[in-house]
C-alpha positions as CSV (number, residue, x, y, z in Angstrom):
1,M,-15.1,100.6,39.4
2,Q,-17.2,102.5,41.7
3,V,-17.4,106.3,41.6
4,R,-16.7,107.3,45.2
5,E,-16.1,111.2,44.5
6,R,-17.2,113.6,41.9
7,A,-15.1,116.5,40.9
8,A,-15.4,119.1,38.0
9,G,-13.3,121.6,35.8
10,V,-12.9,123.6,33.5
11,V,-10.6,123.4,30.2
12,P,-9.9,126.9,29.6
13,L,-9.2,128.0,26.5
14,R,-8.9,131.9,24.5
15,R,-8.1,132.7,20.7
16,D,-4.9,134.2,20.1
17,P,-4.0,135.4,16.7
18,D,-2.0,132.4,16.2
19,G,-4.6,129.6,17.2
20,W,-6.4,128.3,20.4
21,R,-4.1,128.3,24.0
22,V,-5.3,126.3,26.9
23,L,-4.7,127.2,30.5
24,I,-2.7,124.4,32.4
25,L,-2.1,123.9,36.1
26,R,1.1,122.1,37.6
27,A,0.7,120.8,40.9
28,Y,4.5,119.2,41.9
29,R,5.1,117.3,38.9
30,N,0.9,116.5,37.9
31,W,-0.4,119.1,35.2
32,D,-4.2,119.2,35.0
33,F,-6.8,121.9,34.1
34,P,-8.3,124.1,37.0
35,K,-10.7,121.3,39.0
36,G,-11.9,120.0,42.5
37,R,-14.4,118.0,44.4
38,L,-18.2,118.9,44.3
39,D,-19.2,120.6,47.5
40,P,-22.7,119.0,49.1
41,G,-25.2,120.1,46.6
42,E,-23.6,121.6,43.9
43,T,-23.8,120.9,40.4
44,P,-20.7,119.9,38.3
45,L,-20.9,122.9,36.1
46,A,-21.1,125.3,39.7
47,A,-18.0,123.2,41.0
48,A,-15.9,123.9,38.1
49,L,-16.7,127.7,37.9
50,R,-15.7,127.8,41.5
51,E,-12.6,126.1,41.0
52,A,-11.7,128.2,38.3
53,R,-12.2,131.1,40.4
54,E,-10.3,129.7,43.2
55,E,-7.7,127.9,41.1
56,A,-6.9,130.4,38.6
57,S,-8.8,133.8,39.0
58,L,-10.7,133.0,35.7
59,E,-13.9,135.4,36.1
60,D,-14.8,135.7,32.7
61,L,-15.8,132.2,31.6
62,S,-18.8,131.6,29.0
63,F,-19.3,128.5,27.2
64,P,-20.1,128.8,23.8
65,W,-20.0,125.4,23.3
66,G,-22.7,124.4,25.7
67,E,-22.9,123.1,28.9
68,Q,-22.4,119.7,28.2
69,G,-19.5,117.8,30.0
70,C,-16.9,115.3,29.9
71,E,-16.2,112.8,32.2
72,T,-12.9,110.8,32.9
73,A,-13.0,107.3,33.4
74,P,-12.6,106.7,36.8
75,Y,-9.2,107.4,38.8
76,S,-7.4,107.4,41.8
77,R,-9.7,104.6,43.7
78,G,-12.9,105.9,42.2
79,K,-13.1,109.4,41.6
80,V,-14.3,110.8,38.3
81,A,-14.1,114.2,36.9
82,T,-16.7,116.2,34.8
83,Y,-14.9,118.8,32.6
84,F,-16.6,121.9,30.8
85,M,-15.0,124.3,27.9
86,G,-14.8,127.6,28.8
87,L,-13.7,130.8,27.0
88,T,-12.0,133.4,28.2
89,A,-10.4,137.1,27.4
90,R,-7.9,136.4,30.4
91,Q,-4.2,136.1,28.6
92,D,-2.2,136.4,32.0
93,V,-1.9,133.6,34.7
94,V,-2.7,134.3,38.0
95,L,-2.6,131.5,41.1
96,P,-4.3,133.0,43.9
97,V,-3.1,132.2,47.5
98,S,-5.6,129.7,48.6
99,A,-7.0,130.7,52.3
100,E,-6.7,127.1,53.7
101,L,-3.4,126.4,52.5
102,G,-1.6,129.9,52.8
103,R,-0.1,129.6,49.3
104,P,-1.5,128.6,45.8
105,E,-2.8,125.6,45.3
106,H,-0.7,125.2,42.2
107,D,3.1,125.5,41.6
108,E,2.6,126.8,38.1
109,G,0.1,127.9,35.1
110,R,0.5,127.8,31.9
111,W,-1.5,128.9,28.6
112,V,-0.2,126.4,26.0
113,P,-0.9,125.1,22.8
114,L,-3.5,122.2,22.2
115,P,-0.5,120.2,21.0
116,E,1.7,120.8,23.9
117,A,-1.1,120.5,26.1
118,A,-1.4,116.8,25.1
119,R,2.5,116.4,25.7
120,L,2.3,117.6,29.6
121,L,-1.0,116.0,30.1
122,P,-1.7,112.6,32.2
123,E,-2.7,109.7,30.0
124,R,-6.5,110.4,32.0
125,L,-6.8,114.0,30.9
126,Q,-6.1,112.9,27.0
127,P,-9.5,112.1,26.5
128,I,-10.3,115.6,27.7
129,L,-8.0,117.1,25.8
130,R,-9.2,115.1,22.7
131,W,-12.9,116.2,23.3
132,A,-12.2,120.0,23.3
133,A,-9.7,119.5,20.0
134,T,-12.6,118.0,18.4
135,T,-14.8,120.6,19.6
136,L,-12.7,123.3,18.3
137,G,-12.1,121.4,15.2
138,E,-8.1,121.7,15.8
139,P,-5.5,118.8,15.3
140,L,-3.5,117.6,18.2
141,G,-0.8,117.0,15.8
142,P,0.7,113.5,14.8
């Protein structure tokens, strides 16, 4: 399938005393990580950082696992998204109002353990979550 559109996002992670948590966002009934289309001339990492700020007010992301991303297989008529693992200290979930929409882009956000994310995220994001879990050395469950 020909790649017709590029997107980028962040797998936002934080370490709690009881383990790793990942931020997932829900728009309607679809769960995802913060992500969006690349603007003209924008690098995937720059787009991922912008989307994390716009969709979840994540301003303090660092990349202790490096700045290498993991791509999805093509979906939705040729879209490919590249995700980066970002570390944050943020514990709350903020869904800022989009100036374009007049409301937040997402209906809900949750910090969840990796196995719960595996239950909620769609099939196209399972390889991204497995990549993150493997990088962290964390099991996703049975």
